[in-house]
N, C-alpha and C positions, 0 to 999 in steps of 0.2 A: 231520461236519455243517459247513455253511458259515456263517461269520459275515458281518457287513455288509461288511467289507473285502473278503472273498473274492467276495461277490456283485458288488461294483463292478468287481473285476478280471475276472470272467467276462463282464460286460456289455462291457467294453472289448475282451475277447478275441474274442467271437463277434458282437457287434453294433456294435463300433467306436464306442461312445458311453457316456456316463454313464447310470445309471438315471434315469428321468424323474421319480420321486417316491420318497418313503419307503415308500409302499404297494408299489411295484414291488419294493423290497428285501425288505419283509416277506413277499411271496409266495414268495420263495426261501429265506428265512432258516431256518436249522436243518434244512434238508433235506440228505440225503446229497449229496456232491459230484457223483457221477455223475448223480444225478437232476436237479440244477440244470443241469448241462451239457446233458443230454438235453432239458430244457425249453426252453432258449434256442436250441439248434440246430434243434429241431423247430418253432420259432415261425415265424409268417408273415413276420416281419421278416427273419429269416435267409434265408428263401426269396426275399424281394424283393431281398436284398442279394447275398451271395456266390453263392448258388445261381443266381440270375438272371444274374449276371455270367458264370458259367461257361457257361451256355446259349448266350450270344452272344459269348463270348470276350473280354469286357472285363477289364481289370486289376482285381483285387479291391480294393474300397474306394478306387476312384479311382487306383490305382497307388501309394498311400502305402506306407511301410515300417513294419513293426511296431516299437513302442517297445521298446528293449532291456530296460528294467526290467520290462515286461509279459512278454516272452518268458522272462526269467529267473524271474519268478514262476511262469509256466506250467510251466517245466521242473521246478520244485521241488514245486508243489502238485498237479498233475494226476496221476491214476493212469496211469503210463507205464512201458514197458520201459526198461531202463537205456540202451540205444543211442539210443532216441528222446529220452530225457530230456537226454542230453548234447548232442544236436543242437539241441534246442529252447533249452536254456540258452545255447548259443553264439550265439543270435540268428539266426533264419531270415532269408534274403535278401529274402523277400517274403511277403505274406499267403498267396499260393498255396502257397509252399514250406512255410510253417508249417502250414497246414491239411492239406496232403498228409502231412506227418510225423505229425500227430495221427490222420488217417483210416487210415493204414496201420499204426499201432501195434498191437501184439498185445493190449494191454489196453484202451485207449480206443477203438480202431477199431470193435469190435463195438457199442459204445454209440452211436457216431456213425452207424454204418450203420443201426441200428434206427430212427433218426429219419426216414429216408427222404430226407435231404438229400444223402447221398453214395451215389447209385446207381452201378452199374458204369459207365454212360455218363458220369456226372458225375465219377467218379474218373479216367476216361481223360482227360476234358477238363482236370481239375485237374493231371494229370501234364504235359499239353502246356503249360498256362499256367505251371506252376512251372518248366519247363525253359526257356521263352523269357524272356529278360531283355533289356530294352532301354529306351530313352528317346527321346522326341521332344523334341529340344533347341531347335530353331528352327523357326518356321513363319510364313510370310506368304502372300500371294496368289500368289507366284511359285514358291515351292519349300518343301520340308520337309527338314530335316536331323536326324540323330540316329544312334543305333546300336542294333543288335539282335544277340543271339547266343543259341544254344541251348547250355545247359550240358552236354547229353548228346551234343553233336557240335560241339566248339569249333572244329574246323578247317574246318567246312563253312559257307559263307555262308548266311544265311537268305533264302529267297525271299519277297519282299514285294509287296504290292499297295497302291496309293493309291486311295482312294475319296473322292469329293466329293459330299456330299448324297445318299449312298446309291448313287452311280453309279460303277462301276469306270472309272478313267481312266488308270492307268499301272502298270507292273510294274518291279521292280528287285531287285537283290541287295544285301545288306549286305556288300559286299566291299571297302570302303575301309579302309585300315589305320588302326587306332586303338591307339596305344601305351598309353593309359590303360586301355582295356578289356583289352588283353593283360596289363598289370600286375595287374589285378584278378582275371582269371579264368584266365590262361594261354592256351594254344592259339596259333593263328596270328595273332590280333589282327585278322583280317579281319571287321570288324563295322560299319563306318560306312556310312551311306546318305545320298544327296543326290538327291531326286526332284523333278523339275520338274512344276509344275502346268500342264496344257495350257491355252493361251490361251483356247480355246473355253469352258472351265469358268469362267475368271475373268470372262468377259463375261456370264455368265448372270444374276447377281444381286449385290447389294452385299455379301452375307455368304455364306461357304461353311463347311460343317462338313467338315473334312478328317480322314480316318482312315487310318492306316498299319496294315495287317493282315498277318499271316502268310498266305502263299498256301496255299490248300487246306484251311484250318482256320479256325474262327471264333475267331481269337485277335488281339486288338487290341494293337499295340505302343504306340500313343498316338493321341490325337485333339486337334484344335485348331480352334476357331471363329475364322476370320480374316475381315477386311474387305478387299474388293477395291479400295476407295478408300484415301485417306489418312486415318488415324484422327486424331481430335482429341487435343491434348496431354493433356487431362484424362481420357482414356479409362480409364487404370488406376485412378484414384481412383473414377470412377463404377462400374467393375466391382467393385472391392473393397467399395464401399458396397452393391451388390446382393448380394454374397456374405454380408455381415453381416445384411441385412434380408430376404432372400428365400430361406430355407433350402429351400423346396420346389423352387426352380429351381437347386439347387446343381450338379447334373451339367453342365448347359449352361454355367453360369458358370465352373466350373472348367476346362471345355474351352477357354475363351478365354485362359487364363493363358499357355500356350506362345506364343501369338500376341502377347500384350501384352508378355511378357518379351522377345520378339524385337524388337518395335517400340520398346520403351522401353530395352532394352539395345541401343544403337545402334552399327552398324558405323562405322568411321572415314569411310567414303565418304559417310555422312549427317551428318557433323559440323556442317555449317551449320544444318541443321534442329534438331539438338540444341542448338546455341548459342542459337538463337532461342527455343527452348522454355524454356531455363533461363538467362536472362541474369544477369550479375553486377550487380544493381541497387544493391547496397550496403545494402538495408533491414536485413538481419540484422546487418551490421557496424555500422550506425548505432546499433542498440540495444545493441551490445556495449561501446562505448568512450565515454569522456567527451569533450566537445567540445574540450577543450584538446589532446587527442592527435590531432585532425584539423587542428591548426595547422601547415599545410604550405605551403611554397613549391614552385613548379615551375619548373625551368630547362629550356628547350627549345633544343637546338643546331640552328640552321637548316641549317648545312652547305651541301650542294648541292641541297637539296630544292626543289621547285617552289613557286611562290606558292600554288597550289591545295592542295598538301600541307600547307603551313604553316597556311593558313586552316582546313583540316579539323581539324588538331590543336588549334588555339586554340578553335574552336567546341566540340569535344568537352570541353575543359577548362572552358569556361564553363557547360556543361550539367551539371556534376557535382552529385550529390546532396549532397555536402559540398564547397563551393568552396575553392580554394586562397586563402591570404592574399594572395600576390603571384605573378604569372606573369611570368617574365623570358624574353625572346626574345633570343638572342645570335647575331650574324652579322656579316658585313662591312657596310660603309657602304651598299652598294648595296641592302641590304634594309631600310634605315631607313624609307623612305616607306610601305612596306606595313605594317611593324610599327607605325608611328604611326597609320595608318588603323585597324588592328585595335584598338589601344588606345583610340582615340576612340569607335569603335562599341561597345566593351565598356562604356566609361564612360557613354555615352548610355543603354545598355540597363538596366544595373543597378548601375553604379558600380564594376564590377570593375577592379582595378588591374593594368595591363600595362605593363611597362617594356622598353625596348630597350637591350641592352648591346652596343656596337660592338666587334667583334674580328675581325681578319683573320688570326688565328693559324692555322697549317696543321693543328694537331692538335685532336681533340675535347677532350682534357684541358685544353689552354690556353683553348679557347673556353668550356668549362663553368666554369672558374675565374674567367674574366672575368664570366660571368653571375652567379656566386655573390656577387660584390662588389656587385651591384645588388639582391640579394634582401633580404627583410626580416629581422627577428630571429626568425622562426619556428624552432621547435626541430627540424623535419625538412624534408627537401627531396627531391623526386622529379626524377630525371634522365630526360629524354625526348629523342628526335630528331624533328625536323619530319617529318610523315608518320605518326608513331605516333598511333593513335586509341584513347584510353583508354575503357573501358566506363564507363557512367554512375555506377557505384558504386566506381570504382577508388580514389579518394582516401579514401572511407569505409572500405574494406577495409584499405588500408594504414595509416590512422590507428588502426584497431582493433588491428592487429598490433603497433604500437608501444605501444599502451595496455596490452596484456596483460602486458608486462614491461619494467621500466626497463633490464634487461640487454640488450634487443634494440637493436642499433645499425644494422642494415641489413636490408632486406626485399626479396626477389625474388618474382616472381609468374609464373603461367602466361601463355602468349602464343599467338596464332595469326597467320595471314597473310591480308592482303587479297588476294583472288583476282586474279592478273595479268590484264590485258586488260579490266578493268572500271573503268579510271581515270575514265571519263566519268561514272560514277554517284557519287552521294553515298555516304559510308561506310555509312549505315544500309541502303542498297540493295545493297551489295556482298556477295558471298558470302565466307565465311571458310573457309580451308583450312589444312592443315599445322599442327594444334594441337601445341604443345609443352607437354605435361602433365608437369611436372617432379617428380622425387623431392624429399624433404626435404633439409635441409642435410647435406652430406657433404663434408668437407674433402679426402678422398682423391679423390673423383670430380672435384671442382673443380680439384685439382692436375693433372689430365690433360686436362680440357676445360672451357671457360667455359660450362658448361651453364646457369648462372643467367641468361644473356641480358644485353641492354643496358639495358632499362628497369629502373631500380633506385631504391630509396628509402633514404636515409641519415638518421641523426641528424647535425645539423650538427657537433656536437662530435666525432663519430667521423670524419667526412669531413675536418674541419680537421686532425685528428691524423694520419691516414694519408696524406692527400693523393691527388691524381690524377697518374699518371705519363704524360708525353707519349709515352714509348717504347712504351706499350701500344696506341697507336692507338685504334681503335673499341672495344677491349676494356678501356678504362681503368676503367670501373665494376667489372667483374668482377675486375680486377687489384687494386682497392682492397679487395675482399672477402677476398682472400688474406691481407691484413695484419690482419684482424680475428680475434679468438678464435672458434672454431667455434660456441660457445654464444651468440655475439652476433648470429648470422645467423638470420633467420626466413623462412619460406616461406608465401605465401598461395596455397593450391591452388585458385585461381579464375582464369579467363582474363580478365585485367584490361586487356590492351593488344593491339591488332591493328596490325600494321605492314605496310608494303609489302614485297614480296619483296626481300631484300637478300643480297648475298654478301660478308659481312665477311671481311677478311683475318685468318685465324687464326694466321698464321706468328709473330706476336710472342708467342704464349702461352708458348712454352718459355722465353723470356727473362723473362717476368713471373714464372713459377714460380721460376726460378733467383734472381732479384733479391729477391723477397718472402719466399721460404721457404728459400733457401739450399740447395735440393735439385738434384741433377744430373738432367738429362733427356736423352732420346735419341728419335729418330723411332720411333714406335710400329710394331711389326710383330706379326703374329699367326700362330701356328703352324697355325691352322685357316683362315686367310685372311679373317677378319672385318675388314672395312674400316670405319674410323670417321674421317671427314674431320676434319683439324685436330687430332686427339688426339695427345698425347705420352705417352711412358712415363717415369715417375719411377723413377730407379734409386737404391735405398738401399744403402749399403755392406754388403758381406758381413760379418756379425758374427763375431768370433773365438770361436765356440762349438762345442759338440758336440751332435749330434742323435741321438736313439734312434728308429729306425723300427720300430714294433711291429706285427707281422702275425699275427693268429690264423689257424689252419688246422686242418682235419681231413681227412687224405688229400687228394684233389683235386690230385694232382701236376700234372695238365694245366693247372691254373690257377696254382698256387703257383710253379712253375718260371719261367714267363714274367714273373711279378710280380717275383720276386727277381732274375732276370737283368736286368730293366730298371733296377732300383735300382742294381745293381753296374755296369751298362754306362755309366751317367751319372755315376758317382762322380768321374771325372776332370774333368767340367764344373762341379763344385761345390767351392767352397772350404771349405764346412762338411763336417766328417767325419761319416759316418753309422755308428752302431753298430746292427747288425741283430739284433733280438730276435724270434724266431719262437715263438709259443705253440702247442704241439702238443696239440690237444684229442683225445686218444685215437685217434690215427691207427693204422690196422691194415694198410693197404696196404703190402706189402713194398717197392715202388718208392719210395713216399713216405718210409718209414722209412730206407731206404738214402740217399736224397737228403738228408734232415735230418742224418743221421750224417756225410755227406761235408762238409756246410756247417759243422758243429760242429768236426770234426777239422781241417778246413782253415783254421779261424780266421775264416771268413767271417760266421758268425752264432752267436749263443747260442740254444740251443733250450731253452725252458722248458716242461716237461710240465704238463698240467692235466687233472685227473680230475673227473668229475661232469657234471651237466646243462649243456647249452649255455647260457652266460651271457656274452654279448659284453662287457658292461660290467664284470663281475667279472674276467674274464680280462685285460682291458686295465688295470684298476686294479692287479692283482697284478704285472703286467709293469712298470708304471710305478714300482712300489716297488723293482724290481730294478736300476734304473739311476740313475746320477748325472749323466746328460746334461742340458744346459741346455734343450733343446727336445724335446718329445715329438711324434712324428708317428705318428698312428694310421692304419694302412693296411689295407684289405681285401685278402684274398688273390686276389680276382678283378679286380685292377686292373693296368694296365701303364702305366708312366710314359712320357709323350710329350715334355714340355718338358725339354730337357737340363739347365737350371739350376734345376730345380724346387725342390731342397732349399735352395739359397741364397735363393731368392725367399721360400719359406715361413718360413725362419728369420729373415730380415731383417724381415719383417712381424711375426712372433710376438714378437720381442725388443723391439718398440716398447713403452714403458711404458704407453701408453693402450690397447693392444690385448689382448684376452683370447683370442680364437680366430680362426684363419685356415683357410678352406676353399678348395677348388680347383674348377676346371671339369672336369666328367666327361662323356665321350662314350661312346656305345655302340660296339660293334664296327663298325657300318656308318658311323660318323662323325657320327651324329645326336646332339644334345645330350641328356644324361640329367639333368644337374644344373648349374644356373647360380645357385645359392643357393636358399633357401626364401623363399616369400612367405607372410605371415600375413594371415588374413582374419577379419572380426568375426563369426564363427559357429563353433559347436562342430563341426559336420560340415564336414570340409575346412578345419579351422583353419589347417593348414600344408600347402603344396603346393610341389613342385619347380617352379622356373621354367625355361622353355625346353624342356621335354621334347618330343622329337621334331623340333625345329627343326634345319635343317642346321647343321653346325658352323661354316660360314662366315657364318651369320646373326648380325649384331652385336647383335640384340635392339633393343627400343624405346629410342631415344636412346643406343644403344651399351651397354646394360646387360650383355649377355653377354660383351663383350670388354674391359671396364674394371674395374680394381680399385675396389671400392666397399663401403659398409656393407651388411650383410644382417641380417635378423632372426635367421637361423640358417643353418648350413651342415651338410653331411652328414659323418658319421664315417667314410665310406668312404675319405676322405683328409682328415685334419684335423690342424693343427699348433697346439700350445699350449705356452707357456712352462712349464717344469716347476714353477717356483715358483707360478705362477698355478693350475695344475692341482691342486696340493696345497692351496693356499689355498681353492679352491672345493670341496674334498672329493672330487675325482674324479667319475667317473660314478656315478649313482644306480643301483646294481646291484639294489636291492630293488624299486624301483618300475618300473624300465625295464631288465629283464635283456636284452632283444633289441631291442625297438622303442622309439624316442623318447629314448634316452639321450643321443644327440648334440645333439638340439634342446634338451633340458633343460639340458645343460651350457652351451650358448650363451646361453640365457635367464638362467641364474644369473649368467653373466659380465656380462651387460648390467645385471642388477639390482645388481651391484657397481660400476657406472659404467665398465665396460670395453667396448670396441668389438668387434664381430664383423665380419670382413672376408671377402668373396668375392674370390678372386684367380685370374683367368683365365690369368695368366702361369705358373701351375702347372696344366697340363692333362694328364689321364690318361684312358686307356680304362677303362671300368668295365663288366664283363659282369654287370650287376646281378642279384642274387638267384639266380645259377646254383648257388651252393653250398647255398642254403636253399630254393629254389623260390619260387613265387608264393604270396601269401596267399589261397589258394582254399579250403582246408579249414576247417571250423568252428573248430578250435583256433587256427589262425593268424589267422583273421579276428577271433576273440575277443581275441587278444593285441594285435592292432593297434588294435582298438576301445578296449580297456582303456587302452592307452598314450595314445591321443588324448584319452580322457576325463580322464585324470590331467593331461595337459599343459594342456588347456583349463581345468580347475578350478584348476590352480596358476598359470597364466600368462595365460589368455585375456583377462581384463579389462585387464591391464597392457600386453600386447604384441599384442593382436588388431588394433589399428589401426597397421598397418605404415607408418612414415613414408616408406619407399622406394616404396610402392605408392600412387600418386596416387589420391585418392578419386573422381576422375571415372571410373575404370575399374570395369567390372562385376566382382563378386566371385564369381559362380557359375560362370563359364565359364573358358576358358583365360586365364591372367593376361595383361593388357595387350592383349587382343584386341578388346574392345567397351567402349562407354561406358555409364554409368548416370547417372541424375539425381544431381547433387552433393548430398551430405548437408547438412542444415542446419548452419550455423555452421562449415563446412569452411574 
C-alpha cells in the first residue's frame, strides 16, 4: 500500500510534478502500488505529456533529466526485475530511457502495457527517442549548433533536418568531432552539428521556431525560438518572468531559452555589445564600501600621448560616480598650458582639483614619482597613462576593493582596448575590443608575465615602501606588485579601464623578476610550441631530494612499457633521482608478469603486489607508505613523459613550503590537450571540468593559461607530485569516499583548505591515453560512480571552492571554459 510520500514520488515519476492538492494524494492513498502506477499512467495528463511527446518525437518533459534521488527511489520501490532495478537505481540518462526500462521490465511492463499508454508503436518510438541523445547548445537566426548521437550506433553520424516554422529548410550530419561526447559515450566522437539557417527563412518574419529533427523519424533533438532582429538587453528577464507567470505557455517559453542563452552568453566577437549592456557603473561598489575608502588620488602620466588623449582621460575622471580627491597630470613643460586649461575648466564646472607636475624624466617610474609629490594625503592612488579611459564606476569599484580589507595594498582590474582607427570619435562612441579578463592574484603567473597590466591602484603607504623602479620601464607598476605579499594584492573582475592599442616593451620583465624576487629566469620555450609574447620561465634550483614515481597497473603491457621506458629514458636529464614503484593489481598476462620480474630483478623498479577490488586511491596510499622518498609522483600507466626535465620541475615546485600539490599538462596521442588544470564552477552538475580539452597542443590558452605555471583549483592524479610530508599530513587519498573517481581533486581541495597552493605546471608535459585501461564511463555502474564522486565533492567543497578565482566571472559557466561571456554576477 502506498503512503503519502510514495504518492508524491509517483507523481514526480509519471507526471513530473507535485500533487495539486491533498485530495489528489488521498485518491491514491493506501492503494496497492501497482494500482497507483496504473492510475497515473492511464491518466489523461500522462497521455498529454509523454505519450503525446512520443507521437511527435519531442524530448520527454522538455528534455530534462530525471532527478537521481527520484530514480534511486523508483529502483528501490517499484515492482521490478533485478536487472531493471539496478539500471534504474543507477540513474537513467533521460526520461525516455527511464520509461523504456520500466515498460520493458518483466514485472512492471505488463501493468504499464495494460494502461494503453505504451502500445507497440509507442514502444518503438520510445526506443528511438531513448537511443537518440543530443543537445541544441547554441541557436540564433543564422545557425544552430549542438550534438547528437545514437547510443545504439555510436560510430555512425546522425542524419538531421532543420525545420523553421514547420518548413524543412536544411539537412546535415552530426559528424563534427566532439571530445566531450566521446568521453561520455565512447565511440568515434563524431557527434557535433553546425547548421546554417537559409537567409530566405530569416527574412520571413521577426521570430522563427527552429527545430533540429532526426531524419526519417519524428524525433526532435532540440528546438529554439529565435528572433531575426537584435534582441533587447532585458529579453532574458522578460522571458523568465513569463515562465514564472504563464505556465500554460511553458513549452513555447522554454523553447526560447537556447536562443537567449546563446545571445546572452556572448561570443568574444560581440564583446562591445556585451560591454554596453553591462557597464561598470559602480552602483554596487558604492553601496559596498564607506566613503573614506574612496579617498583616492589619480596620477596620470602624460608621456607621449596626444592632447586629445589627455583630454579624454581627464573628462572620464571628472565624470566618475565617486570623484578623486586630487588629479595630478605629470609631463614635460610643453604640456603645462593644456594641463592648466583642463584644471581651469574643471574648477569652473564643479571645483575639481587638478594639478600639473612638471617632469621631463625619460622613464614612467620617475615621472609618476614626481606626480606623487603633488598628490594630496589621500590613502590610495590610481596610476593611469594619458589615453586611458576609466569606466564611470572605476574609482568606486577600486575604493570598495580597498575597503573590504586593510590587508589589501594594491588592486588591479580588467581592461579592454579602444578600437584602432576610431580616434576621431569620442570614447563613448568608440567600440571596445580585446578584453583582458584576468584571473585572480597569482604570484607564479605574475613572475612569468605582467598580466596585471599598467592601470593599478596602490595604498600610498605600500607604494612608498616598495617604490617604483625606473629599470622596469612601462612595467613599473606591475614590478612594484612583485615586491608585495601575494595576500596584499586584490583583483576587481570588472572592465574598469579602456586604453588605446599599445605595444609595451616586455623585455625588462626578466630583470624585474630577478631583482624583486631573486629568482633566475630564462627565455620561455614550449615543447608543444605554445607561444606567449614576452613571458619568461622562472627556474628554481633542483632540490637535493629523492622522488618515488608510483605507477599502478594491471596487465596492459602495451601501455606500461612505454610509460616506464619514458621515465627511465629521461633519468639522465634530471638531477632528482627517481625510485620506481609499480603496484601490480592482479596481473595475469604472462608478458606483463615477465616484464615486471625483469624490472625487479634488474633493480629498475620495486613491484608491490595488490589484491582485491580496484581502488586507485588505496593502492597509491599503500605504496606511499612503502617509501621514504621526499617527493611522491603519482603516475598513471597510460602516460608517456615528453618533457626531459619533468622530474626536476615537479620536485622543485613540490618542495616549495607554500605548495601542496603540483600537476602537469597532459595531451592525447594526437597532440591535442587533455588536461590543463581543472576549472571549478558554481553548480553541482559539472562542478569541475578539465580546461583546454581538445585544443591543439600549440594553443597557449586564454592569456597564456595553457602554457604558464599558475594556480589551479585542482589537477589530475594522472601525473601529480606531492611532498611526502604534506601527503601524510593531509591523510593521503580518501580511499573510502573516492576509490576511483575524484580522489585527486579531493586531495587538492584539502591541501587548499590547509592554506597550501595547487599548481598547474606545463613545463612537465606528458602524453595521456586517457581511460584506455578503464574505458569510458558509459555503463550504469561507472556513471553512478562518477555521479556519486561528484555529489560528494560538491557537498564537501562546492560552497568553498565553487567560485574559482582563476576563472574570471565574466566567462560563461555552462559551455567550454573561457569561450563565451555571461552577464557579470552582482558584486563581482
